MARNU-712446 format. One record per residue (C-alpha): residue in one letter; residue number from 1; y, x, z. Coordinates in nm, 4 decimals. Layout:
<atom code="A" pos="NUM" Y="Y" X="X" Z="Z"/>
...
% end
This chain:
<atom code="X" pos="1" Y="15.3200" X="3.9078" Z="6.5619"/>
<atom code="X" pos="2" Y="15.6846" X="3.9505" Z="6.4732"/>
<atom code="X" pos="3" Y="15.6626" X="3.7269" Z="6.1540"/>
<atom code="X" pos="4" Y="15.9167" X="3.4599" Z="6.0953"/>
<atom code="X" pos="5" Y="15.8753" X="3.1136" Z="5.9287"/>
<atom code="X" pos="6" Y="16.1881" X="2.9663" Z="5.8164"/>
<atom code="X" pos="7" Y="16.3955" X="3.1580" Z="6.0657"/>
<atom code="X" pos="8" Y="16.1733" X="3.0646" Z="6.3577"/>
<atom code="X" pos="9" Y="15.9470" X="3.3225" Z="6.5331"/>
<atom code="X" pos="10" Y="15.5792" X="3.2508" Z="6.4627"/>
<atom code="X" pos="11" Y="15.3716" X="3.1462" Z="6.7667"/>
<atom code="X" pos="12" Y="15.1049" X="3.4195" Z="6.8032"/>
<atom code="X" pos="13" Y="14.8741" X="3.1707" Z="6.9703"/>
<atom code="X" pos="14" Y="14.8753" X="2.9264" Z="6.6857"/>
<atom code="X" pos="15" Y="14.6295" X="3.0687" Z="6.4393"/>
<atom code="X" pos="16" Y="14.3664" X="3.2086" Z="6.6789"/>
<atom code="X" pos="17" Y="14.3817" X="2.8842" Z="6.8895"/>
<atom code="X" pos="18" Y="14.3194" X="2.6742" Z="6.5786"/>
<atom code="X" pos="19" Y="14.0349" X="2.8958" Z="6.4752"/>
<atom code="X" pos="20" Y="13.8730" X="2.8518" Z="6.8285"/>
<atom code="X" pos="21" Y="13.9206" X="2.4763" Z="6.8425"/>
<atom code="X" pos="22" Y="13.7459" X="2.4360" Z="6.4888"/>
<atom code="X" pos="23" Y="13.4513" X="2.6507" Z="6.5895"/>
<atom code="X" pos="24" Y="13.1414" X="2.5663" Z="6.8051"/>
<atom code="X" pos="25" Y="13.1603" X="2.7231" Z="7.1448"/>
<atom code="X" pos="26" Y="12.8102" X="2.8571" Z="7.1157"/>
<atom code="X" pos="27" Y="12.8956" X="3.0402" Z="6.8023"/>
<atom code="X" pos="28" Y="13.2077" X="3.1996" Z="6.9650"/>
<atom code="X" pos="29" Y="13.0167" X="3.3064" Z="7.2732"/>
<atom code="X" pos="30" Y="12.7446" X="3.4760" Z="7.0580"/>
<atom code="X" pos="31" Y="13.0025" X="3.6581" Z="6.8471"/>
<atom code="X" pos="32" Y="13.2023" X="3.7651" Z="7.1431"/>
<atom code="X" pos="33" Y="12.9124" X="3.8490" Z="7.3628"/>
<atom code="X" pos="34" Y="13.0287" X="3.6369" Z="7.6534"/>
<atom code="X" pos="35" Y="12.8616" X="3.3606" Z="7.8666"/>
<atom code="X" pos="36" Y="12.9723" X="2.9915" Z="7.7959"/>
<atom code="X" pos="37" Y="12.9119" X="2.7852" Z="8.1106"/>
<atom code="X" pos="38" Y="13.0786" X="2.4616" Z="8.2365"/>
<atom code="X" pos="39" Y="13.2743" X="2.4220" Z="7.9249"/>
<atom code="X" pos="40" Y="13.4435" X="2.7780" Z="7.9602"/>
<atom code="X" pos="41" Y="13.3944" X="3.1119" Z="7.8230"/>
<atom code="X" pos="42" Y="13.3614" X="3.3789" Z="8.0933"/>
<atom code="X" pos="43" Y="13.5078" X="3.6994" Z="7.9760"/>
<atom code="X" pos="44" Y="13.4643" X="4.0121" Z="8.1839"/>
<atom code="X" pos="45" Y="13.7889" X="4.2197" Z="8.2018"/>
<atom code="X" pos="46" Y="13.7693" X="4.5358" Z="8.3917"/>
<atom code="X" pos="47" Y="13.6250" X="4.4346" Z="8.7265"/>
<atom code="X" pos="48" Y="13.7289" X="4.0748" Z="8.7067"/>
<atom code="X" pos="49" Y="13.6535" X="3.7458" Z="8.5111"/>
<atom code="X" pos="50" Y="13.8758" X="3.5585" Z="8.2902"/>
<atom code="X" pos="51" Y="13.7826" X="3.1956" Z="8.1978"/>
<atom code="X" pos="52" Y="13.9024" X="3.0136" Z="7.8903"/>
<atom code="X" pos="53" Y="13.7945" X="2.6620" Z="7.8527"/>
<atom code="X" pos="54" Y="13.6878" X="2.4942" Z="7.5181"/>
<atom code="X" pos="55" Y="13.8313" X="2.3333" Z="7.3212"/>
<atom code="X" pos="56" Y="14.1569" X="2.2967" Z="7.5315"/>
<atom code="X" pos="57" Y="14.1734" X="2.6765" Z="7.5825"/>
<atom code="X" pos="58" Y="14.3094" X="2.6544" Z="7.9437"/>
<atom code="X" pos="59" Y="14.3301" X="3.0080" Z="8.0922"/>
<atom code="X" pos="60" Y="14.2295" X="3.1073" Z="8.4386"/>
<atom code="X" pos="61" Y="14.2478" X="3.4577" Z="8.5779"/>
<atom code="X" pos="62" Y="14.3387" X="3.6477" Z="8.8989"/>
<atom code="X" pos="63" Y="14.7019" X="3.6336" Z="8.9527"/>
<atom code="X" pos="64" Y="14.7707" X="4.0038" Z="8.8631"/>
<atom code="X" pos="65" Y="14.6077" X="3.9397" Z="8.5247"/>
<atom code="X" pos="66" Y="14.7651" X="3.5947" Z="8.4644"/>
<atom code="X" pos="67" Y="15.0290" X="3.7153" Z="8.2111"/>
<atom code="X" pos="68" Y="15.1336" X="3.5990" Z="7.8699"/>
<atom code="X" pos="69" Y="14.9931" X="3.9185" Z="7.7043"/>
<atom code="X" pos="70" Y="14.6560" X="3.9062" Z="7.8742"/>
<atom code="X" pos="71" Y="14.6141" X="3.5337" Z="7.7915"/>
<atom code="X" pos="72" Y="14.6966" X="3.6170" Z="7.4283"/>
<atom code="X" pos="73" Y="14.4568" X="3.9104" Z="7.4127"/>
<atom code="X" pos="74" Y="14.1846" X="3.6877" Z="7.5569"/>
<atom code="X" pos="75" Y="14.2363" X="3.4140" Z="7.2895"/>
<atom code="X" pos="76" Y="14.2573" X="3.6838" Z="7.0112"/>
<atom code="X" pos="77" Y="13.9328" X="3.8491" Z="7.1408"/>
<atom code="X" pos="78" Y="13.7370" X="3.5184" Z="7.1274"/>
<atom code="X" pos="79" Y="13.8785" X="3.4323" Z="6.7917"/>
<atom code="X" pos="80" Y="13.8324" X="3.7769" Z="6.6252"/>
<atom code="X" pos="81" Y="13.4947" X="3.8931" Z="6.7688"/>
<atom code="X" pos="82" Y="13.2263" X="3.9517" Z="6.5085"/>
<atom code="X" pos="83" Y="12.9254" X="4.0644" Z="6.7313"/>
<atom code="X" pos="84" Y="12.9631" X="4.4323" Z="6.6239"/>
<atom code="X" pos="85" Y="12.7735" X="4.6530" Z="6.8673"/>
<atom code="X" pos="86" Y="12.9264" X="4.9565" Z="7.0121"/>
<atom code="X" pos="87" Y="12.9248" X="5.2537" Z="6.7787"/>
<atom code="X" pos="88" Y="12.8973" X="5.5012" Z="7.0732"/>
<atom code="X" pos="89" Y="13.1569" X="5.7269" Z="6.8999"/>
<atom code="X" pos="90" Y="13.4865" X="5.7973" Z="7.0512"/>
<atom code="X" pos="91" Y="13.7813" X="5.8185" Z="6.8076"/>
<atom code="X" pos="92" Y="14.1587" X="5.8600" Z="6.8574"/>
<atom code="X" pos="93" Y="14.3961" X="5.5765" Z="6.7793"/>
<atom code="X" pos="94" Y="14.5151" X="5.7333" Z="6.4635"/>
<atom code="X" pos="95" Y="14.1654" X="5.7232" Z="6.3151"/>
<atom code="X" pos="96" Y="14.1387" X="5.3455" Z="6.3762"/>
<atom code="X" pos="97" Y="14.1993" X="5.1048" Z="6.0872"/>
<atom code="X" pos="98" Y="14.5842" X="5.0930" Z="6.0514"/>
<atom code="X" pos="99" Y="14.6123" X="5.3117" Z="6.3475"/>
<atom code="X" pos="100" Y="14.8031" X="5.5839" Z="6.1675"/>
<atom code="X" pos="101" Y="15.0864" X="5.3347" Z="6.0989"/>
<atom code="X" pos="102" Y="15.1427" X="5.2873" Z="6.4734"/>
<atom code="X" pos="103" Y="15.0237" X="5.6348" Z="6.5879"/>
<atom code="X" pos="104" Y="15.3655" X="5.7776" Z="6.6849"/>
<atom code="X" pos="105" Y="15.4595" X="5.4630" Z="6.8682"/>
<atom code="X" pos="106" Y="15.1228" X="5.4574" Z="7.0514"/>
<atom code="X" pos="107" Y="15.1660" X="5.8225" Z="7.1534"/>
<atom code="X" pos="108" Y="15.5232" X="5.7836" Z="7.2667"/>
<atom code="X" pos="109" Y="15.5013" X="5.4505" Z="7.4499"/>
<atom code="X" pos="110" Y="15.1503" X="5.4616" Z="7.5837"/>
<atom code="X" pos="111" Y="14.9908" X="5.8098" Z="7.6043"/>
<atom code="X" pos="112" Y="15.3218" X="5.9762" Z="7.7058"/>
<atom code="X" pos="113" Y="15.3602" X="5.7230" Z="7.9961"/>
<atom code="X" pos="114" Y="15.0200" X="5.8257" Z="8.1162"/>
<atom code="X" pos="115" Y="15.1067" X="6.1974" Z="8.0893"/>
<atom code="X" pos="116" Y="15.4395" X="6.1625" Z="8.2614"/>
<atom code="X" pos="117" Y="15.3041" X="5.9812" Z="8.5560"/>
<atom code="X" pos="118" Y="14.9553" X="6.1448" Z="8.6034"/>
<atom code="X" pos="119" Y="14.9791" X="6.4891" Z="8.4216"/>
<atom code="X" pos="120" Y="15.0457" X="6.6589" Z="8.7549"/>
<atom code="X" pos="121" Y="14.8446" X="6.4128" Z="8.9630"/>
<atom code="X" pos="122" Y="14.4922" X="6.3794" Z="8.8418"/>
<atom code="X" pos="123" Y="14.3614" X="6.2507" Z="9.1743"/>
<atom code="X" pos="124" Y="14.6025" X="5.9605" Z="9.1447"/>
<atom code="X" pos="125" Y="14.4727" X="5.8882" Z="8.7988"/>
<atom code="X" pos="126" Y="14.1159" X="5.8915" Z="8.9103"/>
<atom code="X" pos="127" Y="14.1791" X="5.6687" Z="9.2131"/>
<atom code="X" pos="128" Y="14.3795" X="5.4106" Z="8.9980"/>
<atom code="X" pos="129" Y="14.1125" X="5.4026" Z="8.7243"/>
<atom code="X" pos="130" Y="13.8429" X="5.3526" Z="8.9846"/>
<atom code="X" pos="131" Y="14.0347" X="5.0542" Z="9.1302"/>
<atom code="X" pos="132" Y="14.0102" X="4.8962" Z="8.7754"/>
<atom code="X" pos="133" Y="13.6417" X="4.9647" Z="8.7552"/>
<atom code="X" pos="134" Y="13.6658" X="5.3041" Z="8.5750"/>
<atom code="X" pos="135" Y="13.4009" X="5.5643" Z="8.5818"/>
<atom code="X" pos="136" Y="13.4398" X="5.9383" Z="8.5538"/>
<atom code="X" pos="137" Y="13.2919" X="6.1296" Z="8.2525"/>
<atom code="X" pos="138" Y="13.2808" X="6.4883" Z="8.1537"/>
<atom code="X" pos="139" Y="13.5869" X="6.5049" Z="7.9326"/>
<atom code="X" pos="140" Y="13.9015" X="6.7472" Z="7.9683"/>
<atom code="X" pos="141" Y="14.0212" X="6.8123" Z="8.3123"/>
<atom code="X" pos="142" Y="13.9620" X="6.4472" Z="8.3937"/>
<atom code="X" pos="143" Y="13.7869" X="6.1740" Z="8.1801"/>
<atom code="X" pos="144" Y="13.7700" X="5.8156" Z="8.2859"/>
<atom code="X" pos="145" Y="13.6143" X="5.5334" Z="8.0963"/>
<atom code="X" pos="146" Y="13.7671" X="5.1812" Z="8.1770"/>
<atom code="X" pos="147" Y="13.5846" X="4.8813" Z="8.0332"/>
<atom code="X" pos="148" Y="13.8277" X="4.6148" Z="7.9324"/>
<atom code="X" pos="149" Y="13.6850" X="4.3067" Z="7.7361"/>
<atom code="X" pos="150" Y="13.3260" X="4.3233" Z="7.6442"/>
<atom code="X" pos="151" Y="13.2543" X="4.5933" Z="7.3950"/>
<atom code="X" pos="152" Y="13.6021" X="4.7346" Z="7.4315"/>
<atom code="X" pos="153" Y="13.5876" X="5.0437" Z="7.6543"/>
<atom code="X" pos="154" Y="13.8850" X="5.2889" Z="7.6756"/>
<atom code="X" pos="155" Y="13.8445" X="5.6608" Z="7.7419"/>
<atom code="X" pos="156" Y="14.1221" X="5.8368" Z="7.9191"/>
<atom code="X" pos="157" Y="14.1306" X="6.2102" Z="7.8940"/>
<atom code="X" pos="158" Y="14.3720" X="6.4179" Z="8.0956"/>
<atom code="X" pos="159" Y="14.4582" X="6.7843" Z="8.0796"/>
<atom code="X" pos="160" Y="14.6592" X="6.9190" Z="8.3683"/>
<atom code="X" pos="161" Y="14.8246" X="7.2065" Z="8.1822"/>
<atom code="X" pos="162" Y="14.8896" X="7.5612" Z="8.2895"/>
<atom code="X" pos="163" Y="15.1439" X="7.8410" Z="8.2239"/>
<atom code="X" pos="164" Y="15.0720" X="7.8141" Z="7.8514"/>
<atom code="X" pos="165" Y="15.0266" X="7.4467" Z="7.7824"/>
<atom code="X" pos="166" Y="15.2024" X="7.1225" Z="7.9075"/>
<atom code="X" pos="167" Y="14.9998" X="6.8523" Z="8.0572"/>
<atom code="X" pos="168" Y="14.8408" X="6.6154" Z="7.7994"/>
<atom code="X" pos="169" Y="14.6865" X="6.2647" Z="7.7940"/>
<atom code="X" pos="170" Y="14.4836" X="6.0915" Z="7.5221"/>
<atom code="X" pos="171" Y="14.3298" X="5.7509" Z="7.5031"/>
<atom code="X" pos="172" Y="14.0142" X="5.7252" Z="7.2829"/>
<atom code="X" pos="173" Y="13.8395" X="5.4055" Z="7.1477"/>
<atom code="X" pos="174" Y="13.4961" X="5.3221" Z="7.0369"/>
<atom code="X" pos="175" Y="13.4781" X="5.3375" Z="6.6645"/>
<atom code="X" pos="176" Y="13.3915" X="4.9666" Z="6.6559"/>
<atom code="X" pos="177" Y="13.7190" X="4.8620" Z="6.8414"/>
<atom code="X" pos="178" Y="13.8923" X="4.7015" Z="6.5352"/>
<atom code="X" pos="179" Y="13.6052" X="4.4571" Z="6.4967"/>
<atom code="X" pos="180" Y="13.7757" X="4.2842" Z="6.7921"/>
<atom code="X" pos="181" Y="14.1356" X="4.3795" Z="6.7863"/>
<atom code="X" pos="182" Y="14.3673" X="4.5279" Z="6.5289"/>
<atom code="X" pos="183" Y="14.5590" X="4.8396" Z="6.5888"/>
<atom code="X" pos="184" Y="14.8707" X="4.6555" Z="6.7088"/>
<atom code="X" pos="185" Y="14.6659" X="4.4449" Z="6.9574"/>
<atom code="X" pos="186" Y="14.4838" X="4.7598" Z="7.0884"/>
<atom code="X" pos="187" Y="14.8165" X="4.9079" Z="7.1674"/>
<atom code="X" pos="188" Y="14.8999" X="4.5839" Z="7.3499"/>
<atom code="X" pos="189" Y="14.5847" X="4.6137" Z="7.5391"/>
<atom code="X" pos="190" Y="14.6365" X="4.9801" Z="7.6391"/>
<atom code="X" pos="191" Y="14.9882" X="4.8878" Z="7.7568"/>
<atom code="X" pos="192" Y="14.8545" X="4.6293" Z="7.9881"/>
<atom code="X" pos="193" Y="14.6033" X="4.8682" Z="8.1319"/>
<atom code="X" pos="194" Y="14.8428" X="5.1590" Z="8.1566"/>
<atom code="X" pos="195" Y="15.1053" X="4.9316" Z="8.3269"/>
<atom code="X" pos="196" Y="14.8439" X="4.8450" Z="8.6114"/>
<atom code="X" pos="197" Y="14.7341" X="5.2071" Z="8.6417"/>
<atom code="X" pos="198" Y="15.0933" X="5.3155" Z="8.7183"/>
<atom code="X" pos="199" Y="15.1787" X="5.0274" Z="8.9454"/>
<atom code="X" pos="200" Y="14.8585" X="5.0998" Z="9.1388"/>
<atom code="X" pos="201" Y="14.9418" X="5.4621" Z="9.1600"/>
<atom code="X" pos="202" Y="15.2916" X="5.3903" Z="9.2744"/>
<atom code="X" pos="203" Y="15.1789" X="5.1532" Z="9.5454"/>
<atom code="X" pos="204" Y="15.3369" X="4.8499" Z="9.3782"/>
<atom code="X" pos="205" Y="15.0093" X="4.6615" Z="9.2986"/>
<atom code="X" pos="206" Y="14.7168" X="4.5891" Z="9.5239"/>
<atom code="X" pos="207" Y="14.4332" X="4.4582" Z="9.3111"/>
<atom code="X" pos="208" Y="14.2016" X="4.1915" Z="9.4662"/>
<atom code="X" pos="209" Y="13.8200" X="4.2401" Z="9.4928"/>
<atom code="X" pos="210" Y="13.6137" X="4.1041" Z="9.2110"/>
<atom code="X" pos="211" Y="13.5107" X="3.7307" Z="9.2727"/>
% end
């Protein structure tokens, strides 16, 4: 991402697409932990299904997920997956491989957005997460786990604050997350989820029921 080749922006789809076209569909499905049926990978993404055909990599998803970034993330997930099981250990972004490099940007552009919108409205956060398939856990004043792609859950932890402390929000990852996305791609993933949470809470997005 962001690299140039002879003054031209590098196409971020090029390398992962080439890798997928060179690989056997069964091998990809096994590494990614997804079914391969009717010449397409079926990726669960939150409560919905994304389909990516092979080898032509045609993309099909519900309209509210049919975006450039979600399509890119789906292709990267299939290309990068290495069949690593969940570590069942939550870690902050900065503790991920190369996470420290992007940590300030992640805090400023992702976690702070969550805090600004939901720090004083935990019920709206709970409701928005539930619409994306989230489940509540016992963390902070509110903890919600949202499953994104297979083996890539996100844990949102909210503290509402009081007279002494400001509201706070953190997003944690399973320690295995960088087996599927690098730190930059995980920031992209979180941005996509947070955008939808805020739009749901603001009444600007009605999500369809799962198929």
